[in-house]
N, C-alpha and C positions, 0 to 999 in steps of 0.2 A: 667650950668655945663660946665666945660672946656672940649674940645676935643683934643685928641692927633692927631697930624698931621702925615699923612702917609709919608713914605719915598720918595714917588714920588711927594710930595708937595701938594697932594690933601687931603682935609678934609673929614672924614667919617669913617665908620666901614669897616674892611677888608672883601672883598667878599669871600664866601666859595664855591669852585668849586666841581663837582662830581668826585669821584675817578675813575681813569682810569681802575683799576682792576674790579670795579663793572660794568663799561660799557662793558668790555671784557666778563665778565661772562654772562651778559644779551644777548649779541650778540651770544655767544656760544649756549645758551639755545634756542634762536630763530632758529639758524641754525640746531640744532639737531631735533627740532620739525618739521622743514620743511622737513628734510631728512626722518623722520619717516612717515610723511604724504605721501611723494612721494613713499616710499617703499610700503606702504599699497595700494596705488593706483595702483602701478605696479603689486603687488600680485593679486589684484582683476582683473586686466586686464588679467593676465596670466591664472587665474582660469576661467574667462569668455571665453577666447580663447580655454582653454582645454575642457570646457563644449561644446562649439560650435563645436570643432573638433570631440568630442565623438558623439555629436548629428548628425553629418554628416557621421558617420560610417567610420572613417579614415582607419580602418583595414578591411572594407568590411562587408559583410553579412555572417552569419553563421546559418546553420540549426541544430537544436538539436533534433535528433530522440529519441522517447520514445516508447518502446513496452509495452503494458499493457494487462491484462486479458480482454477478450472480454466483460465481464459484466461491467467493469469500464471504458474501453477505450473511448466510446462515450462521457461520462460525462467529462472525463479529456480533451478530444478534445474541448469541449465547454468552459471549463475553460481556456484552452490555447488561445482561441479566445479573451477572456476577458483580458488575460495577454498581448496579442498583442496590445491592446488599450493603454497600458501604455508606448508604444514605448521603450521596454527594450533594453538597451545597456550594454554589458558586455565586459570588456577589449577592449573597443573601437570597438566592433563588434555589429552591429544590429542583434539580434537573432530572429529566428523563431522556435518555438517549434512545432514539428509534432508528434502527438500521433497516433499510429496505433495498432489495435488489433493483438495479436500474440498467436498462440498455444504454450503452455508452453513447451511441450516435444520437439517440433521442435526448439524453441528458446534455450532451454538448450543444445541441441545437437550442435547447431551452435556456441554458446558461449564457449562450452567446447571442440570444435573441430576446424573446419575451417569454418569461416563465409562466406556464399555464398550470396553476395549482390544481385546478379541477381535474385535469388529466394526468398530471405528473406528480401530484402530491405536494406537500409543503416544500418551500424553497430550502434546499439543504445548506447546512453550515459546513459540510465537508463532503468530498467526493473521492472514492477510492476505486478508480477504474483498473483494468487489467495491466495497463502499461502507460508509460509516459508519452506515447503517441497522442494521447488525449490531452495531457497537460500542455504539450506543445501547440496543439491546435487551439485550445482555449486561450492560452497566453498570447497567441498571435491574433486571434479574433477579438478578444475582450480582456486586455491585460488587467483592467481594474477589477475584474471579477475574482482574481486570485490574490490571496493574502500570503505574501512571502513565497519562499521557494519550496516546492513540493519535496517531500522526503519519502523514501521507500519504506513501506511497512514490512513486507515480506518479498520474496522473489521466487521465480521459477525459470530455469533456463529453457530456451526454445530448442527443440530437437526435431528429428524427423521420425514419424511413425511409418514403418514399412512392414512388409511381410518378412518373416524370419529368413526365408531363402535369399531375399534381396540383400538383407544386412550381411549375411554370410558371404555373399558374392563380393561385396565391397571390401570386406576384410579390414575395415578401419581406414581405408584409403580414399575416402570421399571428402572433398572440400566444398565449402559453400559456393565458391566461384565456378565450380563445375556444373552446377544445376542448370544454368541457361542452356549450355550445350547438350546436356543429357535430356533436356526437355525438347529442344528443337529438332534433334536428329531422330529419325524414325526408328532406327535399329541401334540406338546408342548403347543399350544394355548388352549387346553382343560383345562389347569390349571387356565385360566382366564375366563372360561365359554364359550369359542368358540370352542367346540369340533369338529365342522365340518370344521374348517379353516385349520387344519393341523399344520405345522410349521410356524414360523414368515415370511418365504419366503423373507428374507432380500436381496435385490439386492446389489451387490458390484461392481458398474460400474468401469471400468478402461479406459474409453475413455476420450475424451476431457473434461476439467474442472471437473474432478472427484476427486479433492483434498479432498472433504468431506469423501471419502472412506478411505483414508489413515489417516485422522485426527480422524475418529471414531475408527480406529484400534489403534491409540495412546491412546485414552481414555480407551479402553478395556485393553490395556497393562498396563496402570497405575493402574487400579483397580485389575487386577488379580495378579499383583506383589506387591500390597499394597503400592504403591509409593505415598507418601504424598507431595513430593516436585517435583523437576525436574526429568523427566524420563531420566535415564542414559543408556549408551550403554550396561552396564551389565544387567540392567532390560530388555531392548529390546531384548537382545540375549538369554534370558532364554527359556527353553523348554516349559514353561507354556504359554508364549506369542506366540511362534511358533504354538503350538497346538491349541490355541484359535483362532488365525487368520486363520489357516487352516480350522477349523470348520466353520468359517464364509464364507470363499471363496469357499470351496469345495461344488459343487452342487448348488451354489447360482443362483437364476434366472437371466436371462440376460435382461438388459435394452434394449429396442427396438433400441436405437441409441447409446448405450454405455455410456450415460451420466446420472447423477442423475436426471436432469430435465425430460429426456425421461422416466425414471422409475416412477417418481412422476406423470407424465401425464398419464401413463398407469394405475396407481392406481385410479386416479380421473375418468378416462373414463370407468372403468370396469363396466359391466352390473350387475355382482354379486360379492360382496366383498369377500365372503367366497371362491369362486372358482377362484378368480383372480390369475394370475400367480405370481404377486408381491404383497406383503402385506406392505412392508416398505422399505425405502431407506434413507441413510444418505445424507443430502443436506444442503447447507448454507441457513441460514434464509433469506438472501437477495434474493437468487434465488427462494426460496419458495414464498416470498412476490411478486416478479415479476410475477410468474406463477399464483397466485391466486388473485391479486389485483382487478380484475374486477368481481370476483365472488360475487354474492349477497347472496348466501348460501354456506355453507362449503361443498366442495367436498373432501377436504383433511383436515387433522388435523396436528398440529405442536406438536410433543412430545419431551420434553426435559428430557432425561434419567438422573437419579441421578448420582452423582459423579462429578468430575471435567469436565467442559464442554470444549471440544476442540473448537478452534477459528481459522477461516480463517483470517489472519492478513494483507493481501495485503501489503507486504513489499516493500519499495522503495529500490531497489538494484542499487546502483550507480556503474557504470562499469568503468573499467580502461584499460589501454593498449594503443598501438599505434593507435588504431581506434578512440580514444576519445581525443580531444584537450583540452587544459587548459581552453579555453573560454567555451567549452561545459560543462566541469565539473562544472565550476562556475555558468553557466546558469541553470543547473539542480537544484542546491541548491536554487537559487533565485526563480525558477519556483515553486518548491514544498513549499517554504515559502509562496508564493502567494496562492497556493492551500489550505494551512492550515488556511487562514483567514476565519472567520466565514461566510462571505457572499459568499465565493466560496465553502466552505465545505458544505453549505446547498444544493448545486447542487448534491452532492454525497449522503447525508443523505436522500434526497427526494426520492432516488431510493431504500432505505431500508438498505443502509450501515450504520453502527454505527460510529459516529464521533462527533466532538464538534460543533454540530448544531442540531436543532430540527428534530425529527423523524416524518415520516408520520403517519397519523391516522391508528390505527389497522384495519384490515379487518376481514372477516369471518374466516380466518385461522390463520393469523399471528398477534399476539398481542404485540410483542416486549417486552417480560418479562425481568426483570433485570437478568443479568447473575451473580448470587451471587458467583459462584465458578469457575471462568475461569481457565482452565488448563494452567500451565506454559509451555512455549515453551521448548520442550525436548532438550537435548544435540544434537549437530549436528550429531554425530555418531549414536545416538539413532534414530533420524529421518530417516537417510539413511537406517538403519537396518530395520525399519518398512516399508519403501518404497519398499525394496527388497522383503519382505515377502508378501506385497500386490500386487505389480506390476510385480514381477519376477526379474531376475538378471539384466535386462536392466534398471530397475527403471523407475518410472514416468509414468503417463497416456499416452496412445497411442495418436498420433496426430489426429486432426479432419479430416473428409473426405475432399478430394481435392475439392476446389471451395467453401467451406463453409465460413461463415463470420469470422471464426477464422484463416484464412490463414495469416501467418505472413507478407507476402508481401503487403497485402492490407493496404492502408494508409488513415488515417483521418487527413488531414492537419489542422493546427491551429496555430495561433499566428505569427505575423510578426512584423518586426521592420520597 
């Protein structure tokens, strides 16, 4: 076959070169890929430097004070020590959570008035009292002191602690609304076959950690007003509620130390049940469990009256104001998220608090029955109204004796960064 001669005089087929446009496109793609890789590496380096900076507390160390009910404060302090092991850093601050027990009335007065750090300790970033009766009073007195809506951490139903013989006589047929009549009538227990016992002699303690007194009064108020939902201010302000609570408090036997636990201990230690000065007292199930957990035989009985059961809800009250920094606010949220993990919550439920973790085994007195009909939290104004009826115009239980374990200034340190 003949071949055409090329124009340059050489014989052969014309060579085909690579398009300059294609070469340019490939080079551009390579350059873009290199830039993307470099940008990613730079971002990773910046992130690592940020993590390293945070890990070295570039903004310093911050203490996060938390005041809690004396029943729950030691366990929270233990959990805070576990939190410390995670080396918590919030907003570039290494945080230390310090949980201290605090008398609720003293804490309320400080938060709603002038906080005296010298006697009360550092201004808290959060407060966990025994129940929402305190949240209601604080939100009424100083709304700006509360950051958001309080949420329950754990709970404990309110029950009656009685002598076992009295619990047997009721045979499960006692309701909250019967308490005023059983208190007022001198020989009321004759109706259940205990003619020599007199009245129910229900103690109505108003000392430290006596939230159960006000919560039981809420349950009575709900039944005497036939409230099926949330107790309202109108319900709580009715004359029937006032007269019922007056019947319960007027002439009520005094607890030896002003607390429900002191009254329950008096019942347990009585030589003669019938002549004992106190026959019954409202108390949290958790406190009753702690009081009786070592008993091999029942010296007390747990009575759950019919009707909606009031509950001590241990609310987490996040505090606001100039005394609480942004990093403390965020640290409170992170800490209580940590507390709510099952492995930490078990520290609380082991003490008899109800939460999302296993409960302890029943003892001779407390069996942890299912609370089938928990009472809804009343309206804030209704709670405050009941508080005034129970505790008087100043509201709230009286503070603990000076030097007791509930003194607000005593501190249980925990958790460091």
